[in-house]
Phi, psi and omega in degrees: 000132181261127182268153176305127193285336188249055178246094181253332183230170176299323179298320177297319181296315179298314180300318180294321177294322179295335176273000177082018180289114183295328179294324177290320177299321178296317177299316179298315178299312180299323182291322189247348189295323183296312179295319181290328176297320177301320177295313179301317181297321179298320181281319188273332176087349175213153188294323182298309180291325179297320179298316178300315180296318180301314180297315179296321180295315180292330174298316178294320179302313182290327177293326188248010183298336176295338180272355178293125188258011179060032175250125184077182183283143178294320178298322176298321178296315178298313181303319180298317179295317180298312180298315179298322178294317179297315179297320178298318179293320178298317179295315183299322181276357179065030185269346183254113179240134183241135175286134180292156186302322184302326181255004180278161183241043179294127182224029175113186188257139167214154184267144171273124180277116184236018186294335179256014184244133178285161181300319180295319178296317179297318179298322177297319178294319179298319180298334182275351178294152172303152187308313182297314179298313182297321181296309181294317179301314181297316181295318185277304189281332185253314182276339177086016176290148174279165178297325178295317179296319178297314180302315180296316183290325185261355180070038180234172177279160178297321178296323178294321176300315179297320179296316179298319178296316180300316180292322177298315180297320180297316179295320178296318179300315178298317181294320179294316178298321178296318178296316180295320178296320178297315180296319179297318179297317180299312183292323179289325178290316181290328177291319180290335183280350180273000000 
């Protein structure tokens, strides 16, 4: 495969993609796909659906790259498209259901202690959350959306977003404590057997 010869900077890569150069599109995909796949996986919960979302998102990226205005980071622009595609797929499949605020049990903020947990272990726990919890947790704690932005994007109230985040954190906290208890039990059993 012969690549577009004058790609020295990200601006060159974007310009080549805007001209429809398939070799530049391949470079762009190779550069960003691994990180964007991680985002898709976090929202979708399984690799098969994440792969579908990634392909659809990059199709949209290449269709709309001409509208990129070089304001803010290009990776941020790509990330926004990927997240929107994942949210759209979750809505289309009817997988994200949110409990309304009146019956929700939001009671404030608390931190999930993850200092003894590796990033991969934490991602595995996040993938196991129910779709609604995982979506709000990912948008708020990882992507940095505000509760108002989440509410607007998902068509829910701000209080419901806060409730979903609270419940996600509670489930993660329980899962982390269970892992730590299991590890403590394992280490105390293996120490006693020597």
